[in-house]
A tleap script that builds the chain and sets N, CA, C and O, in Angstrom:
source leaprc.protein.ff14SB
mol = sequence {
  NMET GLY GLU THR ILE GLY SER ILE PHE GLY
  GLY TYR ILE LEU GLY VAL ILE ALA LEU TYR
  SER ARG ASN ILE TRP GLY GLY VAL ALA ILE
  HIE LEU GLY VAL ALA TRP LEU MET GLU LEU
  ALA ALA TYR LEU GLN LEU LEU LEU CTRP
}
set mol.1.N position { 4.342 -54.285 -0.202 }
set mol.1.CA position { 4.080 -55.125 -1.341 }
set mol.1.C position { 2.700 -55.776 -1.232 }
set mol.1.O position { 1.954 -55.830 -2.209 }
set mol.2.N position { 2.371 -56.265 -0.047 }
set mol.2.CA position { 1.075 -56.909 0.142 }
set mol.2.C position { -0.080 -55.946 -0.062 }
set mol.2.O position { -1.104 -56.307 -0.642 }
set mol.3.N position { 0.087 -54.717 0.417 }
set mol.3.CA position { -0.972 -53.718 0.244 }
set mol.3.C position { -1.157 -53.372 -1.235 }
set mol.3.O position { -2.282 -53.160 -1.687 }
set mol.4.N position { -0.074 -53.316 -1.977 }
set mol.4.CA position { -0.156 -53.019 -3.404 }
set mol.4.C position { -0.903 -54.114 -4.150 }
set mol.4.O position { -1.786 -53.831 -4.961 }
set mol.5.N position { -0.552 -55.352 -3.878 }
set mol.5.CA position { -1.223 -56.476 -4.538 }
set mol.5.C position { -2.697 -56.520 -4.136 }
set mol.5.O position { -3.563 -56.751 -4.979 }
set mol.6.N position { -2.983 -56.300 -2.851 }
set mol.6.CA position { -4.362 -56.271 -2.390 }
set mol.6.C position { -5.165 -55.157 -3.031 }
set mol.6.O position { -6.347 -55.333 -3.326 }
set mol.7.N position { -4.532 -54.004 -3.253 }
set mol.7.CA position { -5.213 -52.883 -3.902 }
set mol.7.C position { -5.538 -53.199 -5.355 }
set mol.7.O position { -6.595 -52.817 -5.858 }
set mol.8.N position { -4.645 -53.884 -6.016 }
set mol.8.CA position { -4.899 -54.257 -7.413 }
set mol.8.C position { -6.099 -55.189 -7.495 }
set mol.8.O position { -7.008 -54.960 -8.293 }
set mol.9.N position { -6.110 -56.237 -6.678 }
set mol.9.CA position { -7.231 -57.174 -6.709 }
set mol.9.C position { -8.515 -56.526 -6.211 }
set mol.9.O position { -9.585 -56.769 -6.768 }
set mol.10.N position { -8.422 -55.707 -5.172 }
set mol.10.CA position { -9.597 -55.012 -4.662 }
set mol.10.C position { -10.184 -54.062 -5.691 }
set mol.10.O position { -11.402 -53.998 -5.856 }
set mol.11.N position { -9.330 -53.327 -6.380 }
set mol.11.CA position { -9.799 -52.425 -7.426 }
set mol.11.C position { -10.448 -53.173 -8.566 }
set mol.11.O position { -11.443 -52.719 -9.131 }
set mol.12.N position { -9.886 -54.321 -8.907 }
set mol.12.CA position { -10.482 -55.149 -9.960 }
set mol.12.C position { -11.865 -55.630 -9.551 }
set mol.12.O position { -12.809 -55.569 -10.339 }
set mol.13.N position { -11.984 -56.105 -8.326 }
set mol.13.CA position { -13.279 -56.602 -7.843 }
set mol.13.C position { -14.307 -55.483 -7.801 }
set mol.13.O position { -15.447 -55.676 -8.223 }
set mol.14.N position { -13.921 -54.320 -7.301 }
set mol.14.CA position { -14.853 -53.193 -7.276 }
set mol.14.C position { -15.238 -52.770 -8.688 }
set mol.14.O position { -16.379 -52.371 -8.919 }
set mol.15.N position { -14.316 -52.847 -9.629 }
set mol.15.CA position { -14.617 -52.531 -11.017 }
set mol.15.C position { -15.594 -53.521 -11.627 }
set mol.15.O position { -16.496 -53.130 -12.368 }
set mol.16.N position { -15.421 -54.788 -11.323 }
set mol.16.CA position { -16.341 -55.809 -11.829 }
set mol.16.C position { -17.736 -55.595 -11.256 }
set mol.16.O position { -18.730 -55.704 -11.974 }
set mol.17.N position { -17.809 -55.290 -9.964 }
set mol.17.CA position { -19.111 -55.012 -9.343 }
set mol.17.C position { -19.777 -53.828 -10.027 }
set mol.17.O position { -20.968 -53.882 -10.335 }
set mol.18.N position { -19.032 -52.771 -10.267 }
set mol.18.CA position { -19.593 -51.590 -10.921 }
set mol.18.C position { -20.009 -51.905 -12.359 }
set mol.18.O position { -21.029 -51.402 -12.832 }
set mol.19.N position { -19.238 -52.721 -13.045 }
set mol.19.CA position { -19.554 -53.057 -14.436 }
set mol.19.C position { -20.839 -53.874 -14.529 }
set mol.19.O position { -21.715 -53.570 -15.338 }
set mol.20.N position { -20.951 -54.906 -13.704 }
set mol.20.CA position { -22.120 -55.779 -13.785 }
set mol.20.C position { -23.384 -55.124 -13.242 }
set mol.20.O position { -24.476 -55.366 -13.756 }
set mol.21.N position { -23.247 -54.300 -12.210 }
set mol.21.CA position { -24.441 -53.669 -11.643 }
set mol.21.C position { -24.789 -52.367 -12.363 }
set mol.21.O position { -25.875 -51.818 -12.177 }
set mol.22.N position { -23.853 -51.876 -13.190 }
set mol.22.CA position { -24.016 -50.596 -13.891 }
set mol.22.C position { -24.279 -49.458 -12.899 }
set mol.22.O position { -25.022 -48.516 -13.178 }
set mol.23.N position { -23.645 -49.583 -11.739 }
set mol.23.CA position { -23.832 -48.617 -10.671 }
set mol.23.C position { -22.589 -48.659 -9.783 }
set mol.23.O position { -22.059 -49.733 -9.498 }
set mol.24.N position { -22.132 -47.498 -9.351 }
set mol.24.CA position { -20.918 -47.480 -8.527 }
set mol.24.C position { -21.219 -47.588 -7.036 }
set mol.24.O position { -20.293 -47.747 -6.241 }
set mol.25.N position { -22.483 -47.507 -6.636 }
set mol.25.CA position { -22.803 -47.407 -5.209 }
set mol.25.C position { -22.499 -48.681 -4.430 }
set mol.25.O position { -22.183 -48.605 -3.242 }
set mol.26.N position { -22.582 -49.830 -5.054 }
set mol.26.CA position { -22.193 -51.060 -4.365 }
set mol.26.C position { -20.707 -51.055 -4.022 }
set mol.26.O position { -20.309 -51.415 -2.915 }
set mol.27.N position { -19.908 -50.645 -4.979 }
set mol.27.CA position { -18.466 -50.549 -4.733 }
set mol.27.C position { -18.126 -49.479 -3.708 }
set mol.27.O position { -17.222 -49.654 -2.891 }
set mol.28.N position { -18.856 -48.370 -3.754 }
set mol.28.CA position { -18.648 -47.301 -2.763 }
set mol.28.C position { -18.962 -47.819 -1.368 }
set mol.28.O position { -18.216 -47.561 -0.423 }
set mol.29.N position { -20.067 -48.553 -1.239 }
set mol.29.CA position { -20.448 -49.096 0.069 }
set mol.29.C position { -19.400 -50.071 0.594 }
set mol.29.O position { -19.050 -50.031 1.773 }
set mol.30.N position { -18.897 -50.948 -0.277 }
set mol.30.CA position { -17.854 -51.898 0.140 }
set mol.30.C position { -16.592 -51.153 0.545 }
set mol.30.O position { -15.968 -51.483 1.554 }
set mol.31.N position { -16.216 -50.152 -0.237 }
set mol.31.CA position { -15.012 -49.373 0.051 }
set mol.31.C position { -15.140 -48.663 1.402 }
set mol.31.O position { -14.205 -48.682 2.203 }
set mol.32.N position { -16.278 -48.046 1.652 }
set mol.32.CA position { -16.491 -47.362 2.933 }
set mol.32.C position { -16.500 -48.342 4.100 }
set mol.32.O position { -15.964 -48.056 5.171 }
set mol.33.N position { -17.113 -49.492 3.881 }
set mol.33.CA position { -17.148 -50.496 4.939 }
set mol.33.C position { -15.756 -50.971 5.324 }
set mol.33.O position { -15.451 -51.103 6.509 }
set mol.34.N position { -14.923 -51.226 4.347 }
set mol.34.CA position { -13.545 -51.659 4.621 }
set mol.34.C position { -12.769 -50.546 5.320 }
set mol.34.O position { -12.031 -50.804 6.271 }
set mol.35.N position { -12.936 -49.311 4.853 }
set mol.35.CA position { -12.219 -48.184 5.451 }
set mol.35.C position { -12.647 -47.991 6.908 }
set mol.35.O position { -11.806 -47.761 7.777 }
set mol.36.N position { -13.941 -48.082 7.172 }
set mol.36.CA position { -14.421 -47.909 8.555 }
set mol.36.C position { -13.951 -49.044 9.458 }
set mol.36.O position { -13.656 -48.821 10.633 }
set mol.37.N position { -13.880 -50.264 8.916 }
set mol.37.CA position { -13.366 -51.375 9.713 }
set mol.37.C position { -11.886 -51.188 10.040 }
set mol.37.O position { -11.451 -51.538 11.137 }
set mol.38.N position { -11.109 -50.643 9.109 }
set mol.38.CA position { -9.698 -50.368 9.388 }
set mol.38.C position { -9.563 -49.283 10.447 }
set mol.38.O position { -8.699 -49.372 11.320 }
set mol.39.N position { -10.416 -48.253 10.378 }
set mol.39.CA position { -10.395 -47.199 11.393 }
set mol.39.C position { -10.751 -47.769 12.764 }
set mol.39.O position { -10.116 -47.433 13.763 }
set mol.40.N position { -11.764 -48.629 12.809 }
set mol.40.CA position { -12.168 -49.249 14.071 }
set mol.40.C position { -11.042 -50.104 14.638 }
set mol.40.O position { -10.775 -50.069 15.840 }
set mol.41.N position { -10.383 -50.871 13.775 }
set mol.41.CA position { -9.273 -51.711 14.229 }
set mol.41.C position { -8.135 -50.861 14.785 }
set mol.41.O position { -7.537 -51.223 15.799 }
set mol.42.N position { -7.827 -49.745 14.144 }
set mol.42.CA position { -6.764 -48.860 14.637 }
set mol.42.C position { -7.154 -48.244 15.975 }
set mol.42.O position { -6.325 -48.137 16.879 }
set mol.43.N position { -8.420 -47.838 16.102 }
set mol.43.CA position { -8.886 -47.247 17.352 }
set mol.43.C position { -8.841 -48.268 18.488 }
set mol.43.O position { -8.414 -47.949 19.598 }
set mol.44.N position { -9.281 -49.493 18.208 }
set mol.44.CA position { -9.255 -50.529 19.234 }
set mol.44.C position { -7.833 -50.889 19.621 }
set mol.44.O position { -7.568 -51.214 20.779 }
set mol.45.N position { -6.921 -50.834 18.673 }
set mol.45.CA position { -5.524 -51.125 18.978 }
set mol.45.C position { -4.973 -50.064 19.944 }
set mol.45.O position { -4.213 -50.388 20.857 }
set mol.46.N position { -5.357 -48.806 19.738 }
set mol.46.CA position { -4.916 -47.747 20.645 }
set mol.46.C position { -5.486 -47.954 22.051 }
set mol.46.O position { -4.796 -47.726 23.044 }
set mol.47.N position { -6.740 -48.385 22.127 }
set mol.47.CA position { -7.363 -48.591 23.428 }
set mol.47.C position { -6.766 -49.761 24.194 }
set mol.47.O position { -6.636 -49.709 25.417 }
set mol.48.N position { -6.404 -50.814 23.475 }
set mol.48.CA position { -5.938 -52.038 24.128 }
set mol.48.C position { -4.446 -52.031 24.442 }
set mol.48.O position { -3.994 -52.849 25.243 }
set mol.49.N position { -3.684 -51.153 23.851 }
set mol.49.CA position { -2.250 -51.119 24.127 }
set mol.49.C position { -1.984 -50.107 25.139 }
set mol.49.O position { -0.833 -49.908 25.525 }
savepdb mol mol.pdb
quit
């Protein structure tokens, strides 16, 4: 449930960024940054456990 609500708000924010900047690359960069941070967190969790 939390991931669903977070995705709705995150998608809205990325849409607003794309609308105001008239460019999708800012949203793409934010999306990639979040995805890479989640990958890093998962990798570090494997190393530390």
